[in-house]
C-alpha positions as CSV (number, residue, x, y, z in Angstrom):
1,X,-7.8,-23.7,29.3
2,X,-8.3,-20.1,28.3
3,X,-9.1,-18.7,24.9
4,X,-6.3,-18.3,22.4
5,X,-6.1,-14.9,20.8
6,X,-3.9,-14.1,17.9
7,X,-3.0,-10.5,17.2
8,X,-1.9,-9.2,13.9
9,X,-0.7,-5.7,13.3
10,X,-2.0,-4.6,9.9
11,X,-1.6,-1.3,8.0
12,X,-3.3,0.0,4.9
13,X,-1.3,2.6,3.0
14,X,-1.0,4.2,-0.4
15,X,2.6,3.0,-0.3
16,X,4.3,6.2,-1.2
17,X,6.4,6.3,2.0
18,X,6.5,2.5,2.6
19,X,10.1,2.0,1.2
20,X,11.4,4.6,3.6
21,X,9.6,3.1,6.7
22,X,9.2,-0.6,5.9
23,X,12.1,-1.9,8.0
24,X,11.2,0.3,11.0
25,X,7.5,-0.7,10.8
26,X,8.5,-4.4,10.7
27,X,10.8,-4.0,13.7
28,X,7.9,-2.3,15.5
29,X,5.7,-5.4,15.0
30,X,3.8,-4.7,11.8
31,X,3.2,-8.1,10.2
32,X,0.8,-7.3,7.4
33,X,0.4,-4.5,4.9
34,X,-2.2,-3.6,2.3
35,X,-1.3,-1.1,-0.4
36,X,-3.9,0.6,-2.6
37,X,-2.6,1.3,-6.1
38,X,-4.6,3.9,-8.0
39,X,-3.0,3.4,-11.4
40,X,0.1,2.0,-13.1
41,X,-0.1,4.9,-15.5
42,X,2.0,7.8,-14.1
43,X,-0.2,10.6,-15.6
44,X,-3.4,9.0,-14.3
45,X,-1.8,8.3,-10.9
46,X,-0.8,12.0,-10.6
47,X,-4.3,13.1,-11.5
48,X,-5.8,10.9,-8.8
49,X,-3.3,11.9,-6.1
50,X,-3.0,15.6,-6.7
51,X,0.5,15.4,-8.1
52,X,1.8,13.8,-4.9
53,X,3.8,10.6,-5.0
54,X,4.6,8.5,-8.0
55,X,4.0,5.0,-9.3
56,X,7.7,4.3,-9.0
57,X,7.7,5.2,-5.3
58,X,4.7,3.0,-4.6
59,X,6.2,0.1,-6.5
60,X,9.4,0.5,-4.6
61,X,7.4,0.5,-1.4
62,X,5.7,-2.7,-2.4
63,X,9.0,-4.3,-3.1
64,X,10.3,-3.2,0.3
65,X,7.3,-4.8,2.0
66,X,7.8,-8.2,0.4
67,X,9.3,-9.5,3.7
68,X,6.0,-9.0,5.7
69,X,3.9,-12.1,6.6
70,X,1.3,-10.9,4.2
71,X,1.3,-8.2,1.5
72,X,-1.9,-7.3,-0.3
73,X,-2.1,-4.9,-3.3
74,X,-5.5,-3.6,-4.1
75,X,-6.1,-1.9,-7.4
76,X,-8.5,1.1,-7.1
77,X,-11.4,1.0,-9.5
78,X,-13.2,4.1,-10.7
79,X,-16.4,4.3,-12.6
80,X,-15.7,5.9,-16.0
81,X,-17.5,9.2,-16.5
82,X,-19.4,9.7,-19.7
83,X,-18.3,12.7,-21.7
84,X,-21.2,14.9,-22.8
């Protein structure tokens, strides 16, 4: 008997366009998705992303991706800078 290989199609994204493309990506064979979430605070999110995207859009993308075999959401941690 030969070796058995299992192939997973995985995508890592910031999630801002995931709602728009989730269904098409799933139909194309994407089975797992990882979303990095910079902040739940909209002001901080905008600072970190150059005023592109929004927390609401990312959360909508996460909701749209709930049908995938595996959905992982990673919070992004930043070291706090000391103010001098």
